[in-house]
N, C-alpha and C positions, 0 to 999 in steps of 0.2 A: 191641124186637127180643127174641125168646125165644131164649137159646142155652145149650146144656147145656155147661156148664163142665169136666165129668169124665168122661171115657169111654174104654175100653181096647179094645183090637184085638189079634188073634193075627195072627202068630206074635209080636208083639213084647211083648206081655204074655199070659205062657203060661198065665193063668188064664181067659182070655177067651175066648169060644167065636164072636166074630164077626170076620169080616175088616173091614178098613177101608171098602170098598166097602157091604156089608152093614149097617154102624153109619150111614153116610150115608143110606142109602135108607131106613132104619128111622126116622132123625132126621126126615126129609122128611115120611114117611107119618105121624109124629105130630104134624105142625104147626109144626115148630120152624124158625128162620130160620138157625140155624147150631149147629155141634158143635165142641167142642175135643178133640184127642186127646192124653191125657194118659197115655202109658204110664209102666211103673214104671222110675224110673231110666234113661229114654231118651228123646232128642228128636229127632223127625222131621226129615229134611231138608225146609226150608222150599220147595225146588223140586218135591219129590215132594208135597207137601202142596198146592202151587199147583196141581199137575196132577189131583189128586184134586178140587179145586173147581171146577176147569173142567170136568172130564170130566162133572161130577154138576149143574152150573151151582148151586151151592151153596155157602154160606160155611163152610168148614173151617179151622179155626186151630191151630196146634202149641203144646203145652204139654208139662208133665211132672209124673208124680208123684212126689217124690223121698222117699226112706225115710230119716228122719232118727234120730238116737238118742233122739228125743224124739217120734216120730210122724210122720204123713207130712203133706207140705207140697205143695201144686199151685203150680207155678212156671209165668209166663208171661213170655217174653222173654231165656230164658236159650239161648244158642246150642248147649249141648249138656251131657250130665253130664261132670263132674271129679270126679277122686278128692278125697275130702274133704269133698264135700257133704254125707255122713252125718252131719257135724257144724253144728249150727245157725248157729254163729257164722262158719262158712267158707261155708255157704250165702248166708247174710245179705250176708257181705263181696263174693261174686260176683254176687249179684242186683244189688246197689249199683253195682257197677264196669260190669255191662252195662245198667241201667235197667230190671231185669226187676222182674215184681210178683208177691208171695208170698202164698198163702191156707192157712189151716190147714183141711186136710181132716179130715172125720169126727172130731171131736174126741171123740166118746164111746168110741173105740176104746181096750181095755185101760185103760179109766178107770171107766165105769159099773158100780156096784155089782150083785151077782146077785141082790140084795133090793132091789128097785127101791121096795117098800113101806115099807121101813126109812127113815124120815125124817133119821134121826141119820147113817147110813152114806151117804146120797144127799148131803147137805152136806158129809160129809166127800170124798166123791169130788169135788163140785163145787171145794172150796177146793184140793184137790190138782191139779186141772186147770188153776186159775188161776195156778199156780207153774210152768206150762209155759212155758220159754224161747221156744218158737215164737211165741207170743202177743206178744213184744216185737218180732217182725219181720214179721208178717203186716200187711195192711191190710183183709183181712176173715176171716170165719169161716165156713166149709160148715155152715150151721145146718139146712139141710134136704139130708140125702142119700138118693139114691131106693132104697138097699139099706137103710137104716137104719129100725128099727122106730118107732114113735111115740113110745114112751118113750127111745129112742136120741135121736131127734132133738130130743126135749124136753131132754134133757141138754145137747145141744149149743146149743140156743137159749138156755137158761139161762147156760151160758157165756160165749156173746157177748154177752148182756145185761150180765153182770157187769165184763166187760172193757169195755164200751162201744164195741165193734167191730160194723160193720156185717156183715149175714148175705148170702151167697151161696147158690146151689142148684144140684147136679149129679147126675145120675143115677146116678154111678159104674157104668155100665153096662158088664156083662160078657157079657150075652145080649140076645136081640132083646127080650125081656119088659121088661128095666130101661127101656130107651128111651123118654123121654117121661113119666116119673114127675115128674120136676120140673125146673124149670130157672131161670135167671136173668134177668130182663127188664130190659133196659137202655132208656133213655129216648132216646137219640140214636140215629144210625145207626153200625152197627160195619160197616165195610167192610175191615177189614184188622186185622193184631196190635197196629199202634199205635193205632187207634180203641179196640179192647179196652184196653189197657194204661192210656190215659187216662180211659176211663169208669170202670175201677177204682180207679184214683188219686184220681178226684175224686167216688167214691161216687154214682154215676148208675147205679143199679139198684135191683131189689128181688129177693127169692128168692120163687118162686112154686110151691106142690105143685099139679100139674095132674091127677092121675089118682083121685086119693082125697083126703077132707079129714081130713088129720091135724092141722093146725094151723089 
């Protein structure tokens, strides 16, 4: 199953130009099997997610993109945003308490050097990224981000490889043209949030670039 693990809708994510209905229809048109709603520091009401899924006859799953002191983290299985989640230690505590799963989003953000041709600065940036506390609490890294460049995603892939963590893919969709660029393929059937959590914990997935050969 092809599922986009990272997407945003308006008005809950102010920087998105897509409503939830538009996002879901775009995901269906792109040939995906499911989409995750991961708004910035906000968790959808599961009942509303269920209504969207039934209306569109499509797998829609709730998630959240948490803005922490050390970068963005995709969270699945949290009941909502709580004060203090901007601290990685508190986010990890709450995730463990609720049985949630955490993924590191776009590791290249604010890390990649402006002169990617400079191998010395590139390696310095990699080493600095490896010290990010987020990587101690996640089960996977977003190695492919649909809004990232080839160089930016290469940075994320190298970070994941050095950490020995598996990679996922998400479009990070904020507009219709973002949807379907990449997705995560799961080997088993995903019918709901619990299936997704179990598959992520067990590593039953691979990241795929769908619309251009970056990797």
